[in-house]
C-alpha positions, 0 to 999 in steps of 0.5 A, a space after each residue: 719590578 717583581 721582588 722574589 720572595 723566599 718561602 720555607 716549607 714546614 715539615 711537621 712529622 715528628 710526634 711530640 712527647 707530652 707525658 709518659 703515655 701521651 704524644 701530640 703531633 699532626 697526622 703526618 706524625 702519626 703516619 711517620 713509621 720511622 719516628 714511631 718505631 724510634 720513639 717506641 710508639 706502638 698503636 692501633 689505628 683506633 687508638 689515635 684521637 684527633 681533636 681540633 682546637 681553633 685558636 686565633 693566630 694573632 697576638 690578641 688570640 686568647 690561648 688561656 681560655 681554650 685550656 680547660 677545653 683541651 684539658 677536659 679532652 686529654 682527661 677523657 682519652 687518658 
C-alpha cells in the first residue's frame, strides 16, 4: 500500500533586513512590491545584485569557510 506523504511549499518572498542599508532575499522577495513598500525599500532594477554562494546542505557542510568570500562581496556592494 502506498503511503501518502504530505509536503509543504516554502514561500520565500520577504526581504530580510540585515543592516541599515542591506536587505537579503530571493528573486521573489525582490519582486514582492507590497513587501518592498511596507519596508520602505526604494530601488532601481540595476541596484539589485545577485550572488550565488554554493553551500552543501548537510551536517558536514562548512559554512565558515564561505564567510570571507561572502563578506568580500558585501563589502563591494555597500
